[in-house]
ZAMARGU-4260 file (C-alpha; in steps of 0.2 Angstrom, whole numbers, plus 5000, padded with zeros to 4 digits):
<rodrens>
0) 5001/5001/4999 | 5007/5016/4996 | 5012/5027/5007 | 5010/5047/5014 | 5007/5061/5024
5) 4995/5070/5030 | 4997/5088/5021 | 4982/5101/5022 | 4965/5096/5032 | 4948/5106/5027
10) 4937/5109/5040 | 4923/5104/5027 | 4929/5084/5031 | 4941/5082/5017 | 4960/5082/5015
15) 4977/5081/5007 | 4989/5068/5006 | 5007/5072/5004 | 5014/5055/4990 | 5030/5051/4985
20) 5024/5057/4968 | 5009/5067/4970 | 4994/5076/4981 | 4982/5064/4981 | 4963/5071/4989
25) 4954/5062/5003 | 4934/5060/5010 | 4931/5059/5029 | 4922/5043/5024 | 4937/5035/5014
30) 4944/5034/5032 | 4949/5018/5043 | 4950/5014/5064 | 4952/5034/5064 | 4940/5047/5064
35) 4945/5064/5054 | 4942/5074/5068 | 4955/5066/5076 | 4970/5068/5062 | 4979/5080/5063
40) 4992/5088/5048 | 5011/5080/5048 | 5004/5058/5055 | 5009/5047/5042 | 4997/5035/5033
45) 4993/5020/5023 | 4979/5021/5009 | 4974/5014/4991 | 4971/5024/4977 | 4957/5025/4971
50) 4946/5036/4956 | 4928/5047/4964 | 4919/5058/4951 | 4934/5071/4953 | 4946/5059/4948
55) 4957/5053/4957 | 4957/5047/4978 | 4963/5040/4991 | 4952/5027/5002 | 4956/5015/5016
60) 4968/5026/5026 | 4974/5021/5039 | 4988/5031/5049 | 5003/5020/5055 | 5008/5017/5070
65) 5026/5029/5074
</rodrens>
């Protein structure tokens, strides 16, 4: 699974993950094991790449321990 860092969070329930090659959008509904309110910019996550109505997006987003 690709890994990245939470780059930006928006109050409306979405954000962006800085991946190795590009930034990728995620929606709070793609989170697993954590709520959107618990996320902080700079946290490391893993995710699967998917496609949403407006292009690429991260799915199955999970925090990486440590």
